KOLGULO-405860 format. One line per field, with one value per residue (C-alpha): residue in three letters; residue number from 1; x, y, z. Coordinates in nm, 4 decimals. Layout:
N
zami = [ALA;...] $
rovex = [NUM;...] $
u = [X;...] $
v = [Y;...] $
w = [Z;...] $
***
This chain:
532
zami = [MET;ARG;ASN;ARG;ILE;ILE;MET;SER;MET;LEU;THR;GLY;ALA;THR;LEU;LEU;ALA;SER;THR;LEU;LEU;GLY;ALA;GLY;PRO;ALA;ARG;SER;ALA;ASP;VAL;PRO;ALA;GLU;PHE;GLY;THR;ASP;TRP;HIS;ASP;PRO;VAL;VAL;ALA;ALA;PRO;PRO;VAL;THR;GLU;PRO;ALA;GLY;LYS;THR;CYS;ARG;VAL;THR;LEU;ALA;GLU;ALA;GLN;PHE;ARG;ASP;PHE;THR;PRO;TYR;LYS;GLY;ARG;TYR;SER;PRO;PRO;GLU;GLY;CYS;GLY;ASP;ARG;TRP;SER;LYS;VAL;VAL;LEU;ARG;LEU;ASP;GLY;LYS;VAL;LYS;GLY;ARG;GLN;TYR;ASP;ARG;LEU;GLY;TYR;VAL;HIS;VAL;GLY;GLY;VAL;GLU;ILE;LEU;ARG;THR;SER;THR;PRO;GLN;PRO;SER;PRO;ASP;GLY;ILE;GLU;TRP;SER;VAL;SER;LYS;ASP;VAL;THR;ARG;TYR;SER;ASP;THR;PHE;ARG;ALA;ASP;ARG;ASP;VAL;GLU;MET;LEU;ILE;GLY;ASN;VAL;VAL;ASN;ASP;THR;TYR;THR;GLY;VAL;ILE;ASP;VAL;LYS;VAL;THR;LEU;THR;PHE;PHE;ALA;GLY;GLY;ALA;ALA;ALA;ARG;ARG;THR;PRO;ASP;GLN;VAL;LEU;THR;LEU;THR;ASP;GLY;ALA;THR;LEU;THR;ALA;PRO;ARG;ASN;SER;GLU;ARG;ILE;LEU;ALA;GLU;VAL;TYR;ALA;THR;GLY;SER;GLY;GLY;GLY;CYS;GLU;GLU;TYR;TRP;TYR;LEU;THR;VAL;PRO;GLY;SER;ALA;PRO;TYR;SER;CYS;PRO;ALA;ASP;ASP;GLY;PRO;TYR;ARG;GLU;VAL;GLN;ILE;ARG;VAL;ASP;GLY;GLN;LEU;ALA;GLY;ILE;ALA;ALA;PRO;PHE;PRO;THR;VAL;TRP;THR;GLY;GLY;TRP;SER;ASN;PRO;PHE;LEU;TRP;TYR;VAL;VAL;PRO;GLY;PRO;ARG;ALA;PHE;ASP;ILE;LYS;PRO;ILE;GLU;TYR;ASP;LEU;THR;PRO;PHE;ALA;GLY;LEU;LEU;ASN;ASP;GLY;ARG;PRO;HIS;ARG;VAL;GLU;VAL;SER;VAL;ALA;GLY;VAL;PRO;ALA;GLY;GLN;SER;GLY;TRP;SER;THR;PRO;VAL;ASN;VAL;LEU;VAL;TRP;GLN;ASP;ALA;GLY;ARG;THR;HIS;VAL;PRO;GLY;ALA;LEU;THR;SER;THR;LYS;ALA;THR;ASP;LEU;VAL;ASN;ASP;SER;SER;TYR;THR;PRO;GLY;SER;GLU;HIS;ARG;VAL;ASP;THR;GLU;GLY;GLY;HIS;ALA;LEU;THR;VAL;ALA;GLY;TYR;VAL;ASP;THR;SER;HIS;GLY;ARG;VAL;THR;THR;THR;VAL;SER;ARG;THR;LEU;ALA;ASN;THR;SER;VAL;HIS;ARG;TRP;THR;ASP;GLY;GLU;THR;VAL;ASP;GLY;LEU;ASP;ALA;THR;TRP;THR;ASP;ALA;GLU;SER;ARG;THR;VAL;ASP;GLY;PRO;GLY;ALA;ALA;ARG;THR;THR;ARG;THR;GLN;ARG;THR;TYR;ALA;MET;ASP;GLY;THR;THR;THR;LEU;GLY;ALA;ALA;ASP;ARG;LEU;ARG;THR;VAL;LEU;THR;LEU;GLY;ASP;ARG;ALA;ALA;THR;THR;GLU;THR;ARG;GLY;GLY;VAL;ARG;THR;ALA;TRP;SER;ARG;LEU;ASP;ASP;THR;TYR;THR;GLY;ASP;ALA;THR;TYR;THR;ILE;ASN;VAL;PRO;ARG;ASP;GLN;ARG;HIS;ALA;VAL;GLY;THR;THR;SER;GLU;ARG;TYR;ARG;LEU;TYR;GLY;SER;ALA;GLY;CYS;TYR;ASP;ARG;THR;LEU;THR;THR;ALA;GLN;GLY;VAL;LEU;THR;GLU;ASP;ARG;LEU;ARG;CYS] $
rovex = [1;2;3;4;5;6;7;8;9;10;11;12;13;14;15;16;17;18;19;20;21;22;23;24;25;26;27;28;29;30;31;32;33;34;35;36;37;38;39;40;41;42;43;44;45;46;47;48;49;50;51;52;53;54;55;56;57;58;59;60;61;62;63;64;65;66;67;68;69;70;71;72;73;74;75;76;77;78;79;80;81;82;83;84;85;86;87;88;89;90;91;92;93;94;95;96;97;98;99;100;101;102;103;104;105;106;107;108;109;110;111;112;113;114;115;116;117;118;119;120;121;122;123;124;125;126;127;128;129;130;131;132;133;134;135;136;137;138;139;140;141;142;143;144;145;146;147;148;149;150;151;152;153;154;155;156;157;158;159;160;161;162;163;164;165;166;167;168;169;170;171;172;173;174;175;176;177;178;179;180;181;182;183;184;185;186;187;188;189;190;191;192;193;194;195;196;197;198;199;200;201;202;203;204;205;206;207;208;209;210;211;212;213;214;215;216;217;218;219;220;221;222;223;224;225;226;227;228;229;230;231;232;233;234;235;236;237;238;239;240;241;242;243;244;245;246;247;248;249;250;251;252;253;254;255;256;257;258;259;260;261;262;263;264;265;266;267;268;269;270;271;272;273;274;275;276;277;278;279;280;281;282;283;284;285;286;287;288;289;290;291;292;293;294;295;296;297;298;299;300;301;302;303;304;305;306;307;308;309;310;311;312;313;314;315;316;317;318;319;320;321;322;323;324;325;326;327;328;329;330;331;332;333;334;335;336;337;338;339;340;341;342;343;344;345;346;347;348;349;350;351;352;353;354;355;356;357;358;359;360;361;362;363;364;365;366;367;368;369;370;371;372;373;374;375;376;377;378;379;380;381;382;383;384;385;386;387;388;389;390;391;392;393;394;395;396;397;398;399;400;401;402;403;404;405;406;407;408;409;410;411;412;413;414;415;416;417;418;419;420;421;422;423;424;425;426;427;428;429;430;431;432;433;434;435;436;437;438;439;440;441;442;443;444;445;446;447;448;449;450;451;452;453;454;455;456;457;458;459;460;461;462;463;464;465;466;467;468;469;470;471;472;473;474;475;476;477;478;479;480;481;482;483;484;485;486;487;488;489;490;491;492;493;494;495;496;497;498;499;500;501;502;503;504;505;506;507;508;509;510;511;512;513;514;515;516;517;518;519;520;521;522;523;524;525;526;527;528;529;530;531;532] $
u = [-4.9621;-5.0857;-5.4363;-5.4746;-5.3651;-5.5929;-5.8910;-5.8233;-5.8041;-6.0807;-6.4236;-6.5445;-6.4172;-6.4002;-6.5451;-6.5631;-6.3566;-6.3461;-6.2518;-6.1712;-5.8619;-5.8690;-5.5542;-5.2714;-4.9583;-4.7339;-4.3683;-4.1178;-4.0546;-4.4210;-4.4086;-4.4065;-4.1628;-4.4527;-4.8304;-5.0234;-5.3933;-5.5026;-5.4104;-5.5114;-5.8611;-5.8717;-5.7899;-5.7537;-5.5623;-5.8411;-6.0048;-6.3174;-6.6489;-6.6830;-7.0023;-7.1666;-7.2810;-7.6465;-7.9388;-7.9134;-8.1547;-8.0516;-8.2276;-8.1216;-8.1262;-8.0197;-7.9028;-7.8142;-7.5826;-7.4774;-7.4135;-7.5169;-7.6524;-7.9903;-8.0395;-8.1626;-8.4925;-8.6463;-8.8289;-8.6999;-8.8988;-8.7696;-8.6432;-8.8732;-8.7667;-8.5061;-8.7342;-8.6934;-8.4015;-8.0646;-7.7209;-7.5629;-7.6588;-7.3930;-7.4098;-7.2193;-7.1573;-7.0309;-6.9145;-6.7507;-6.6377;-6.4099;-6.2693;-6.1828;-6.3515;-6.2878;-6.3434;-6.7056;-6.8679;-7.1815;-7.4323;-7.7082;-8.0145;-8.2832;-8.5819;-8.3707;-8.1002;-7.7532;-7.6158;-7.3227;-7.1037;-6.8751;-6.6874;-6.5302;-6.1837;-6.0610;-6.0834;-5.8362;-5.9156;-5.9765;-6.2028;-6.1962;-6.4288;-6.4450;-6.6504;-6.7130;-6.8599;-6.9841;-7.1379;-7.4688;-7.6230;-7.6619;-7.9334;-8.1477;-8.4438;-8.4512;-8.4594;-8.7673;-9.0203;-9.0796;-8.8709;-8.7830;-8.4320;-8.2194;-7.8696;-7.6485;-7.2969;-7.2878;-7.1149;-7.0467;-7.0253;-6.9266;-6.6832;-6.3853;-6.5065;-6.6587;-6.6841;-7.0377;-7.0467;-7.2392;-7.3255;-7.5384;-7.6001;-7.7376;-7.8099;-7.7461;-7.9319;-7.8019;-8.0874;-8.0701;-8.1144;-7.7753;-7.7053;-8.0528;-7.9657;-7.6782;-7.8401;-8.0292;-8.4048;-8.4573;-8.2515;-8.3697;-8.2905;-8.3218;-8.6413;-8.6218;-8.2455;-8.1829;-8.4766;-8.4831;-8.7732;-8.6366;-8.8403;-8.9210;-8.7609;-8.4203;-8.1378;-7.8532;-7.8305;-7.5528;-7.5214;-7.3149;-7.2046;-7.0705;-6.8528;-6.6692;-6.4937;-6.5553;-6.7050;-6.4059;-6.3255;-6.0481;-6.2370;-6.1779;-5.8173;-5.8760;-5.5506;-5.3565;-5.5358;-5.3418;-5.4290;-5.5224;-5.1997;-4.9968;-4.9541;-5.1168;-5.3997;-5.6243;-5.6702;-5.8823;-5.9273;-5.7990;-5.5790;-5.6191;-5.7521;-6.0933;-6.3160;-6.6555;-6.8883;-7.2370;-7.4751;-7.7995;-8.0273;-7.7250;-7.5086;-7.1826;-7.2364;-6.9453;-6.6246;-6.4120;-6.1180;-6.2234;-6.0217;-5.7944;-5.9231;-5.7250;-5.9510;-5.8304;-5.7207;-5.5604;-5.2211;-5.2196;-5.1384;-5.3990;-5.1202;-5.0780;-5.4305;-5.5294;-5.4818;-5.4385;-5.6348;-5.5367;-5.6715;-6.0517;-6.0809;-6.3058;-6.4583;-6.5915;-6.6598;-6.8962;-6.7796;-6.9616;-7.0811;-7.2267;-7.5189;-7.6354;-7.5458;-7.8194;-8.0780;-8.2596;-8.3098;-8.4017;-8.6515;-8.9092;-9.1088;-9.0468;-8.8437;-8.4855;-8.2310;-7.9352;-7.6902;-7.3504;-7.0933;-6.7278;-6.5084;-6.2403;-6.4366;-6.4391;-6.7722;-7.0137;-6.7975;-6.9469;-6.7657;-6.8652;-7.1388;-7.2521;-7.5574;-7.6654;-7.8166;-7.9308;-7.9172;-8.1371;-8.1478;-8.4703;-8.5579;-8.8248;-8.9131;-9.0173;-9.2286;-9.0362;-8.6721;-8.6054;-8.2611;-8.0468;-7.7352;-7.5126;-7.1907;-7.0325;-6.6783;-6.4890;-6.1516;-6.1049;-6.0590;-5.6972;-5.6368;-5.3077;-5.1619;-4.8525;-4.7079;-4.3345;-4.2419;-3.9270;-3.7970;-3.9723;-4.3035;-4.4112;-4.7277;-4.7092;-5.0401;-5.1283;-5.4882;-5.6846;-5.9901;-6.1230;-6.4774;-6.6272;-7.0010;-7.1811;-7.5408;-7.7612;-8.0807;-8.3017;-8.3686;-8.5787;-8.2539;-8.1265;-7.9517;-7.6871;-7.4379;-7.2452;-6.9360;-6.7783;-6.4480;-6.2720;-5.9413;-5.8282;-5.4905;-5.3389;-4.9917;-4.8824;-4.6008;-4.6820;-4.3946;-4.4076;-4.2161;-4.3331;-4.5642;-4.6155;-4.3675;-4.2632;-4.5461;-4.5189;-4.7110;-4.6190;-4.9244;-5.0565;-5.4032;-5.4935;-5.8428;-5.8524;-6.1903;-6.3017;-6.6518;-6.7448;-7.0807;-7.1426;-7.4553;-7.5589;-7.2480;-6.8917;-6.8214;-6.7298;-6.4803;-6.3757;-6.0741;-5.9704;-5.6624;-5.6826;-5.3848;-5.3924;-5.0748;-4.9853;-4.6311;-4.5773;-4.4335;-4.5301;-4.2578;-4.2938;-3.9555;-3.7976;-4.0039;-4.3245;-4.2471;-4.4592;-4.3584;-4.5507;-4.4023;-4.6503;-4.7047;-5.0449;-5.1288;-5.4504;-5.3870;-5.6019;-5.5573;-5.8692;-5.8946;-6.2070;-6.2131;-6.4734;-6.4185;-6.0652;-5.9787;-5.9005;-6.1577;-6.0684;-5.8131;-5.7142;-5.4478;-5.4859;-5.2026;-5.2923;-4.9997;-4.9884;-4.6765;-4.6566;-4.4161;-4.5429;-4.4218;-4.5797;-4.5712;-4.8508;-5.0219;-4.9929;-5.2358;-5.2855;-5.0696;-4.7737;-4.7623;-4.4981;-4.6155;-4.4356;-4.5267;-4.4967;-4.7411;-4.7725;-5.0264;-4.9901;-5.2984;-5.2410;-5.5198;-5.4511;-5.5693;-5.7846;-6.0048;-5.7120;-5.4782;-5.5027;-5.1975;-5.1985;-4.9558;-5.0218;-4.7517;-4.7842;-4.5611;-4.6884;-5.0421;-4.9444;-5.0034;-4.6645;-4.7318;-5.0343;-4.9109;-5.0982;-4.8992;-5.1766] $
v = [1.6341;1.3419;1.4758;1.5528;1.1960;1.0474;1.2423;1.1032;0.7460;0.7054;0.8312;0.5884;0.3665;-0.0060;-0.3469;-0.6029;-0.8680;-1.2311;-1.2551;-1.6172;-1.7331;-1.8941;-2.0806;-2.1139;-1.8969;-1.8996;-1.9981;-1.7201;-1.8631;-1.7982;-1.4263;-1.2112;-0.9249;-0.6761;-0.6642;-0.8239;-0.8175;-1.0341;-1.0815;-1.2750;-1.2145;-0.9748;-1.1267;-0.9906;-1.1229;-1.0567;-1.3681;-1.5114;-1.5011;-1.8126;-2.0118;-2.2300;-2.5829;-2.6679;-2.5915;-2.2955;-2.0973;-1.8646;-1.5589;-1.3594;-0.9864;-0.8455;-0.9571;-0.6743;-0.5291;-0.1716;0.0489;0.3884;0.5459;0.3737;0.1779;-0.1779;-0.2032;-0.5266;-0.6892;-0.9031;-1.1729;-1.3668;-1.7202;-2.0163;-2.3117;-2.1426;-1.9696;-1.6021;-1.6308;-1.7081;-1.7870;-1.5963;-1.4161;-1.3829;-1.1542;-1.2550;-1.0447;-1.2156;-0.9831;-0.9851;-0.7160;-0.6962;-0.4303;-0.0866;0.0692;0.2858;0.1736;0.2400;0.3011;0.1047;0.0181;-0.2282;-0.1102;-0.3369;-0.1485;0.1680;0.0127;0.0174;-0.3353;-0.3026;-0.0153;-0.1405;-0.0625;-0.2457;-0.3503;-0.2316;-0.4981;-0.6427;-0.6406;-1.0159;-0.9822;-1.0534;-1.2068;-1.1480;-1.2539;-1.0600;-1.1805;-0.9882;-1.0894;-0.8995;-1.0767;-0.7436;-0.6484;-0.9533;-0.7368;-0.5889;-0.9355;-1.0576;-0.8800;-0.8088;-0.5095;-0.3017;-0.3576;-0.0947;-0.1461;0.0851;0.0683;0.3922;0.3334;0.4921;0.2806;0.4353;0.3793;0.4227;0.2774;-0.0515;-0.2458;-0.3482;-0.4481;-0.7743;-0.8669;-1.1022;-1.0490;-1.3197;-1.3689;-1.7045;-1.7677;-2.0182;-2.1627;-2.1402;-1.8532;-1.8407;-1.4887;-1.3492;-1.2392;-1.0284;-0.8655;-0.5351;-0.5479;-0.2783;-0.1334;0.2181;0.4729;0.8487;0.9949;1.3104;1.2619;1.3556;1.2698;0.9763;0.8586;0.5883;0.3266;0.4570;0.1508;0.1719;0.0689;0.0721;0.2824;0.2509;0.4618;0.3409;0.5744;0.4495;0.7570;0.7700;1.0532;0.9805;1.0921;1.2021;1.5342;1.6165;1.4760;1.1318;1.1760;1.4314;1.3375;1.5091;1.8448;2.1564;2.5107;2.7478;2.9460;2.6498;2.5875;2.2449;2.1067;2.0123;2.3061;2.2991;2.6004;2.4257;2.1551;1.7746;1.7161;1.5464;1.4361;1.2658;1.4112;1.3096;1.5408;1.4845;1.7905;2.0013;1.8703;1.6946;1.3255;1.1479;1.2046;0.9707;0.9664;0.8537;0.5660;0.6893;0.4420;0.4178;0.3051;0.0788;0.3645;0.5620;0.7277;0.7717;0.4048;0.1298;-0.1269;-0.1229;-0.2526;-0.4924;-0.8068;-0.6933;-0.3826;-0.1615;-0.2263;-0.1986;-0.1109;-0.4154;-0.3850;-0.0377;-0.0643;0.1817;0.4152;0.3211;0.5726;0.4641;0.7006;0.5221;0.8242;1.0075;0.7276;0.9052;1.2038;0.9956;0.7792;1.0564;0.9357;1.2513;1.2963;1.4166;1.5533;1.3216;1.4793;1.3776;1.6221;1.6070;1.8740;2.0140;1.9966;2.3396;2.5186;2.4330;2.1515;1.8054;1.4737;1.2870;1.0285;0.9589;0.7273;0.6374;0.3237;0.3252;-0.0048;-0.0287;-0.2827;-0.2619;-0.3436;-0.6167;-0.5470;-0.1823;0.0159;0.3319;0.3524;0.6982;0.8466;1.1531;1.2838;1.3742;1.5030;1.6202;1.7474;1.8356;1.9919;2.2566;2.1040;2.1450;2.1833;2.3450;2.3168;2.5242;2.5743;2.6110;2.7212;2.6167;2.4001;2.1292;2.2594;2.1297;2.1253;2.0070;1.9220;1.8636;1.7903;1.6430;1.6494;1.4766;1.4175;1.2449;1.1921;1.0142;0.9321;0.6789;0.4824;0.3280;-0.0179;-0.3038;-0.4508;-0.1311;0.1934;0.1606;0.4405;0.4557;0.6710;0.7032;0.8817;0.9300;1.1042;1.1737;1.2845;1.3297;1.4269;1.4474;1.5826;1.6465;1.7289;1.8045;1.9823;2.2335;2.0616;1.7871;1.5639;1.4429;1.4131;1.2403;1.2015;1.0562;1.0549;0.8872;0.8954;0.7672;0.7118;0.5959;0.4993;0.3871;0.2703;0.1882;0.0413;0.0551;-0.1056;-0.4106;-0.6224;-0.5249;-0.2389;-0.3430;-0.1422;-0.1788;0.0154;0.0314;0.2061;0.2467;0.3595;0.4280;0.5003;0.6115;0.6649;0.7002;0.8951;0.9267;1.0387;1.1303;1.0735;1.0583;0.9371;0.9881;0.6912;0.7244;0.5305;0.4970;0.3462;0.3157;0.1566;0.1527;0.0365;-0.0490;-0.1398;-0.1791;-0.3040;-0.3877;-0.4861;-0.5773;-0.5774;-0.6574;-0.5293;-0.4355;-0.7907;-0.8507;-1.0815;-1.0546;-0.8894;-0.8688;-0.7140;-0.6322;-0.5423;-0.5174;-0.3837;-0.3261;-0.2377;-0.1668;-0.0447;0.0009;0.1860;0.2533;0.4998;0.7580;0.9322;0.6311;0.3573;0.0762;-0.1708;0.0701;0.1316;-0.1377;-0.1605;-0.3493;-0.3759;-0.5783;-0.5717;-0.7467;-0.7592;-0.9249;-0.9436;-1.0489;-1.0816;-1.2529;-1.2491;-1.4381;-1.5719;-1.7235;-1.6334;-1.5551;-1.4599;-1.4482;-1.3012;-1.2345;-1.1281;-1.0400;-0.9437;-0.8080;-0.9165;-1.2734;-1.4097;-1.5443;-1.6150;-1.7056;-1.8067;-1.8890;-1.8911;-1.9736] $
w = [-2.0067;-1.7993;-1.7594;-2.1288;-2.2060;-1.9407;-2.0691;-2.4171;-2.2883;-2.0264;-1.9402;-1.6783;-1.3957;-1.2715;-1.0957;-0.8139;-0.6475;-0.7527;-1.1205;-1.1995;-1.3799;-1.7193;-1.8223;-1.5726;-1.5587;-1.8641;-1.8754;-1.9383;-2.2866;-2.3712;-2.2889;-2.6055;-2.6582;-2.6514;-2.6149;-2.8989;-2.9939;-2.7031;-2.3396;-2.0316;-1.8996;-1.6006;-1.2622;-0.9092;-0.6105;-0.3569;-0.2084;-0.3710;-0.1856;0.0285;-0.0275;0.2389;0.1705;0.1285;-0.0971;-0.3351;-0.5523;-0.8335;-0.9758;-1.2823;-1.2034;-1.5385;-1.8802;-2.1162;-2.3779;-2.3061;-2.6098;-2.4706;-2.1525;-2.1577;-1.8325;-1.8266;-1.6379;-1.5144;-1.2277;-0.9421;-0.7567;-0.4533;-0.5175;-0.4709;-0.2609;-0.0377;0.2138;0.3026;0.5447;0.3898;0.5297;0.2399;-0.0804;-0.3513;-0.6536;-0.9658;-1.2742;-1.5917;-1.8665;-2.2055;-2.4492;-2.7528;-2.9812;-2.8471;-2.5467;-2.2434;-1.8858;-1.7921;-1.4522;-1.3643;-1.0934;-1.0045;-0.8074;-0.6605;-0.5243;-0.5380;-0.3165;-0.4703;-0.4302;-0.6707;-0.7879;-1.0609;-1.3785;-1.6674;-1.7771;-2.1151;-2.3871;-2.6319;-3.0039;-2.9762;-2.6704;-2.2967;-2.0407;-1.6681;-1.3682;-1.0485;-0.7179;-0.4153;-0.0827;-0.0709;0.2297;0.4118;0.1607;0.2432;0.3494;-0.0012;-0.1583;0.0346;-0.1906;-0.5582;-0.6653;-0.9685;-1.1047;-1.2763;-1.4120;-1.6123;-1.7501;-1.9460;-2.2795;-2.6170;-2.9335;-3.2671;-3.5529;-3.3173;-2.9861;-3.0908;-2.7652;-2.6712;-2.3025;-2.2637;-1.9032;-1.6977;-1.3249;-1.0950;-0.7250;-0.5592;-0.2327;0.0211;0.2271;0.6056;0.8459;1.0175;0.8877;0.9530;1.3092;1.1789;0.8752;0.8944;0.9519;0.6893;0.4044;0.3206;0.0538;0.0807;-0.0612;-0.2714;-0.2696;0.0946;0.3222;0.5679;0.7828;1.0127;1.2028;1.5518;1.7147;1.5449;1.7762;1.5218;1.2044;0.9467;0.6304;0.3375;0.0588;-0.2739;-0.3292;-0.6627;-0.8385;-1.2054;-1.5328;-1.7397;-1.5683;-1.3255;-1.0249;-1.1762;-1.0583;-0.7847;-0.6094;-0.8934;-0.8843;-0.7820;-0.6668;-0.9454;-0.9032;-1.0341;-1.4112;-1.4373;-1.6505;-1.3547;-1.1173;-0.8011;-0.5760;-0.2624;-0.4135;-0.3931;-0.0403;-0.0503;0.2365;0.2132;0.4776;0.5882;0.7754;0.9642;0.9631;0.8742;1.1590;1.0748;1.1546;0.9834;0.7884;0.5768;0.3383;-0.0111;-0.1526;-0.4363;-0.6930;-1.0169;-1.3011;-1.5800;-1.8051;-1.5255;-1.5028;-1.8818;-1.9292;-1.9874;-2.0313;-1.6533;-1.5962;-1.8747;-1.6645;-1.3019;-1.2011;-0.9105;-0.5591;-0.5366;-0.9037;-0.9434;-0.5941;-0.5236;-0.1524;0.0131;0.2883;0.6095;0.8697;1.2029;1.2641;1.5811;1.7992;1.6042;1.6477;1.9304;1.7024;1.3963;1.5893;1.6283;1.3260;1.1264;0.8062;0.8485;0.6052;0.5422;0.2986;0.1609;0.0276;-0.0762;0.0800;-0.1491;-0.4749;-0.6418;-0.6063;-0.8854;-1.0210;-1.0714;-1.0864;-0.7684;-0.7281;-0.3699;-0.3555;-0.0010;0.1538;0.5184;0.7083;1.0177;1.3009;1.5047;1.8651;1.8529;2.2161;2.1752;1.9294;2.0101;2.1157;2.2643;2.3040;2.2508;2.0837;2.3774;2.2251;1.8995;1.8808;1.5626;1.4992;1.2329;0.8881;0.7774;0.4038;0.3112;-0.0405;-0.1159;-0.4636;-0.5273;-0.8832;-1.0654;-1.3475;-1.1497;-1.0183;-0.6784;-0.4686;-0.1068;0.0601;0.4243;0.5150;0.8012;1.0225;1.3369;1.4593;1.7649;1.8118;2.0972;2.1783;2.3564;2.2988;2.5687;2.4283;2.5668;2.7030;2.8630;2.7762;2.5056;2.4411;2.1138;2.0630;1.7185;1.6540;1.3220;1.2427;0.8858;0.7506;0.4042;0.2892;-0.0730;-0.2878;-0.6545;-0.8911;-1.2637;-1.5385;-1.7986;-2.0450;-1.7826;-1.9646;-1.6207;-1.3691;-1.0312;-0.7065;-0.3685;-0.1388;0.1758;0.3301;0.6783;0.8178;1.1811;1.3265;1.6715;1.7698;2.1311;2.2313;2.6062;2.7469;2.9443;2.9813;2.8945;2.6550;2.2994;2.0932;1.7302;1.6037;1.2394;1.1017;0.7221;0.5123;0.1375;-0.0605;-0.4143;-0.5463;-0.9193;-1.2113;-1.5761;-1.8182;-2.1865;-2.3488;-2.6913;-2.9883;-2.7862;-2.5594;-2.2446;-1.9339;-1.6067;-1.2907;-1.0059;-0.6645;-0.4900;-0.1388;0.0447;0.4093;0.7180;1.0744;1.2790;1.6461;1.8418;2.2227;2.4859;2.8361;2.7310;2.6181;2.2500;2.0903;1.7194;1.4910;1.1245;0.9014;0.5315;0.2948;-0.0740;-0.2794;-0.6544;-0.8595;-1.2307;-1.4987;-1.8562;-2.1667;-2.5074;-2.7965;-2.7910;-3.0842;-3.3169;-3.4261;-3.1785;-3.3721;-3.3642;-2.9887;-2.9202;-2.5622;-2.2870;-1.9218;-1.6041;-1.3132;-0.9793;-0.6984;-0.3591;-0.1391;0.2237;0.4800;0.8091;1.1681;1.4147;1.1308;0.9370;0.6529;0.2818;0.0732;-0.3083;-0.5608;-0.9305;-1.1794;-1.5485;-1.8413;-2.1740;-2.0847;-1.9971;-1.6471;-1.5381;-1.1677;-0.9587;-0.6146;-0.2945;0.0279;0.2789] $
***
């Protein structure tokens, strides 16, 4: 049931972090008994992008109205008056839409480099506006020359779905070169879809993959798929375990757990997401893979195959987008940095989904994988050895009844990563433990009243050490809860929808503290609280 409802209510996905508030929180007396024809503009609890003081220059990247799947195409030129080294570069998307529309997935490319993967909130009949900000300083090399620009938010406008998506995207450059030492020397894309020719003096290579399961099919909510032997509307041969893998010349070079993004029509219930989207729904972060152990191989001046795949997707089935950027730091003291891949060690991939029939059907899933790669490069400042280890695990319990009138999932994903760089001076190690969680149930009851109760979690703990001594640390806990009910299969004005949502975003550590809570009822923002 859930998947049939979802497929009738969404075809796309979602956006980026710093949506700004309009009016302040309402008093309880101002909260209506049910949703009306308008609600608060979308807002997220994640921190806004900080902006340094000093001179700024602004460039418009794109200004377009999206009615179909025709991309906007334009031309970018570097800003005048702010030099070509910047302390920060901030992208901002301003959007508005009204009427009826699904959530829609979108991207912005500059010179072929994907600098934003985004999607849209669903509008009210009276219309909404939203703003999104992203720190794109890491793409500074791309912004130093004239480039082609392409943007697309694929959309459908007809007599039923009337929302035209109107957006403007700008870049703001902050003069000053403080960040130039930290940003990549080159930002590359793969030619012919999978071929990379790296500079011969690369000393650090990082791949980022904007992996999203989307497009209206079952891979849009891959975490709910079940083995084909189970009577459910979204089958997958091996069940719901997914793993995003990257290979260099056919050799496994990195693994990662995809984030279980819930788009703004997800879990059969758009009333959960109108004001406060789920974690990352407005900030589609790329998966990062450190390919530095392969630098010695990639530095030979020849083209190499770099390919991304998603394990667990049924053979021949589409639904995943995996564009790749490659960030390269070069050794200014050498024209060629030799090296070698010294070690690769992987466990067998575990993917076990077992189906138990009954009045309540059940699928239990256990999945996991581990990979360690190591290699060295002989730089102008000495030999540097990089070792990267990653361990993935997933457990989930999916329960549903005949007809999927009750449909629930309780799932956890962990992605533990360690990176050690050992060269001149003390060894430096960064460890990150990521945990994603989803616990929810959709129930279709009497009089076609559909209720969804859901909790989502995005957590991470990061520690940096040098010579065994801790030098920095951080903890992230982003938790969303929602409970919404409406009548299905009736006109919009007869849904009698009610719903409460809350998000608390906590980030603290050696760099400081940020703690914000948002609460809504019937589309009205009732709390916006900062604790730090």
